[in-house]
C-alpha positions in Angstrom: 75.5 191.9 129.2 71.4 193.3 130.5 68.4 191.3 128.8 65.8 193.5 128.4 62.9 193.5 131.0 60.6 189.8 131.3 63.2 188.3 129.5 65.0 185.1 130.7 68.0 185.5 132.7 71.6 184.5 131.3 74.2 182.8 132.9 77.2 183.0 130.5 80.5 181.5 129.8 83.0 182.3 127.5 83.9 178.4 127.7 82.6 175.3 128.4 83.1 171.2 129.1 78.8 171.5 128.0 75.7 174.2 128.7 73.6 171.3 129.0 75.6 169.8 131.9 75.9 173.4 133.7 72.0 173.6 133.4 71.7 170.2 135.3 74.0 170.6 138.0 72.4 173.7 138.9 68.9 172.7 138.3 67.9 172.6 142.2 68.9 176.9 141.6 66.5 179.1 139.9 64.6 178.8 136.6 63.7 179.2 134.6 67.5 180.1 133.3 69.6 180.3 129.8 73.1 178.7 130.0 75.1 180.1 126.8 78.7 180.0 126.3 81.0 181.8 123.5 82.6 177.5 122.9 81.7 174.4 124.6 84.3 171.6 125.1 82.3 168.6 125.8 79.6 169.6 123.7 76.9 166.6 122.5 74.3 165.9 120.6 71.2 162.6 120.9 72.6 158.9 121.8 75.9 160.9 123.3 77.2 162.2 119.8 80.0 164.7 120.6 78.9 168.1 118.8 81.8 170.2 117.2 81.1 174.1 119.0 83.2 176.7 118.2 82.6 180.5 118.9 80.4 181.6 116.0 77.1 179.7 116.8 75.2 179.7 119.3 75.4 177.3 122.2 72.3 177.7 124.7 70.5 175.3 127.3 67.4 176.5 129.2 66.7 175.2 132.5 62.5 174.6 133.1 61.5 173.1 136.6 58.2 171.5 136.6 57.3 172.7 132.8 54.6 169.5 132.8 54.2 166.4 134.0 56.7 164.0 133.3 54.9 162.0 130.7 54.3 165.2 128.6 58.3 165.7 128.6 59.0 164.3 125.3 57.0 166.6 124.0 59.4 169.7 124.4 61.4 168.4 122.1 58.5 169.9 119.3 58.1 173.2 121.3 61.1 173.6 120.8 61.6 173.4 117.3 58.7 175.8 117.2 60.5 178.2 119.1 63.8 178.0 117.3 62.2 177.9 113.9 60.3 181.0 114.9 63.1 182.9 116.1 64.8 182.1 112.9 62.5 183.4 110.8 61.7 187.0 112.4 66.2 187.6 112.9 66.4 187.1 109.1 63.0 186.6 107.6 64.3 184.1 105.4 61.6 182.7 102.4 59.6 179.8 104.8 59.4 177.8 101.7 63.4 177.5 102.1 62.8 176.7 106.2 60.8 173.4 108.0 61.2 170.9 111.0 62.4 167.4 110.8 61.1 164.7 112.6 60.7 164.9 115.6 62.8 169.0 116.3 65.2 169.7 113.9 65.1 172.6 111.6 66.6 172.7 108.2 67.2 175.4 105.9 67.5 174.3 101.6 66.9 170.8 103.3 70.2 171.0 105.4 70.7 171.1 109.4 70.4 174.1 111.3 71.0 173.2 115.0 70.8 170.6 117.3 68.6 170.9 119.4 68.6 168.3 123.3 66.7 167.5 125.6 67.9 166.2 129.1 65.8 165.9 132.4 66.6 165.1 136.2 64.3 163.7 138.9 65.1 166.6 141.5 64.6 166.5 145.8 61.1 166.4 147.1 60.2 165.0 142.9 59.8 167.9 141.0 61.3 167.9 137.3 63.8 169.6 135.9 64.1 169.4 132.0 67.4 171.3 129.3 66.9 172.0 126.3 70.1 172.6 124.9 70.3 174.3 121.5 73.0 174.5 119.0 73.2 176.8 116.4 74.9 177.1 113.2 75.6 180.8 112.9 78.7 181.2 111.4 79.7 178.2 110.2 78.6 173.6 110.7 80.4 170.3 110.7 80.9 168.4 107.5 81.1 165.5 106.8 77.6 164.3 108.6 75.5 161.6 108.9 72.8 164.6 107.4 73.5 167.1 105.0 74.6 170.4 107.8 74.3 174.6 106.6 74.5 177.8 108.9 72.7 180.9 108.7 75.6 182.4 107.3 76.3 179.6 103.9 72.5 180.4 104.1 72.3 184.0 103.0 71.9 185.3 106.7 75.1 187.0 109.1 73.4 186.4 112.6 74.9 187.2 115.6 74.4 185.2 118.3 72.8 187.0 121.3 70.4 188.9 119.1 69.0 185.3 117.9 69.9 184.5 121.7 66.6 186.9 122.3 64.1 185.9 119.8 64.6 182.6 120.8 63.5 183.4 124.0 60.7 185.5 123.1 58.9 182.9 121.0 60.1 179.8 123.2 58.6 182.1 126.4 55.7 182.4 123.9 55.5 178.4 122.4 55.5 177.2 126.5 52.9 179.5 126.6 51.0 177.3 124.1 51.9 174.1 125.0 50.5 174.8 128.3 52.0 172.2 130.6 51.0 169.4 127.7 47.1 170.5 127.9 47.6 172.2 124.3 49.1 169.9 122.3 47.4 169.8 119.5 47.7 172.5 118.8 51.2 172.5 119.3 51.5 169.2 117.2 48.9 171.1 114.6 51.4 173.7 114.3 54.5 171.6 113.3 52.8 169.7 111.3 52.0 173.1 108.9 55.6 173.6 109.1 57.1 169.4 108.3 59.7 168.6 105.7 59.4 165.9 104.4 55.0 164.7 105.9 53.6 162.5 103.2 57.2 161.4 101.4 58.7 158.3 101.9 61.5 158.2 104.6 64.7 155.5 105.7 64.7 155.6 109.7 67.2 154.3 111.3 66.6 152.4 114.8 69.8 151.2 116.7 70.7 148.4 114.3 67.6 148.2 111.9 65.6 150.6 110.2 62.2 150.8 108.9 61.8 153.0 105.4 58.2 154.5 103.9 55.8 156.9 103.6 55.7 159.4 106.6 51.7 159.5 106.8 51.1 161.5 109.9 52.6 162.8 113.0 50.6 161.5 115.9 48.5 163.0 118.1 51.6 161.5 120.9 53.9 162.9 118.7 55.0 159.7 117.2 55.7 159.0 113.3 52.9 157.3 111.6 55.0 155.2 108.6 53.0 153.3 106.2 55.9 150.7 105.2 55.7 148.9 101.2 53.2 146.7 102.1 51.2 148.7 103.7 51.6 148.5 107.4 52.1 151.2 109.5 54.4 151.2 112.3 54.5 154.3 115.1 57.7 155.6 115.1 58.7 156.6 118.9 62.2 157.5 118.4 64.9 157.7 115.5 67.2 159.2 112.8 64.9 159.8 109.6 66.9 160.3 106.2 64.7 161.2 102.3 64.7 157.5 100.9 66.4 157.7 97.2 64.0 160.0 95.0 63.0 161.8 97.8 64.1 165.2 98.6 63.1 165.9 102.8 
């Protein structure tokens, strides 16, 4: 399938273990490039969790090399979330009141998770930095019995084919990467994310490994960390964790 002029090159597979793993294995080759599969047999999410990857959904990983300084690579999760939000809106025309972003990089429709986004990276010979942004987007179906409710575009009323969504995502992420500008434009990225945030100002529970914190999601700080105001009034800065709406709150 020929890509539109100016589009990022795509390497396609009928079936593969993991598009992220394939992208990392080929990180010394040309970049940027997409690695896309109809099906994954070894898809994974954050913290090594398995990611169900049957045909009908979009499984795509974008390989970037030297996109920005090592210290700013984590900011790319916000870039990726915004790009997917933009792409879904462009393809479906969904009401913005139905779609939002859950910290740090989940896209929600009607309060349910639409996709998984996984960032991984490695240092290449000569010190160059390879970053892979993996997207698993529920177009036709979604897993059940997950810790956080999931949905798909068809269930939300917007049947969407993966190739069309990929084309929109490619355009969106190129625009969002230009806005981010290797980290120099993160203030703009942060502001755009906050405007689309779900759960901001509401009670949440954050699971942090063996413990959890509860409070109000008060703000996103200038590094992208969550600022949680606990019931005792103290503020806690959280840079990684799984966020859930607290009882009585809606994400």
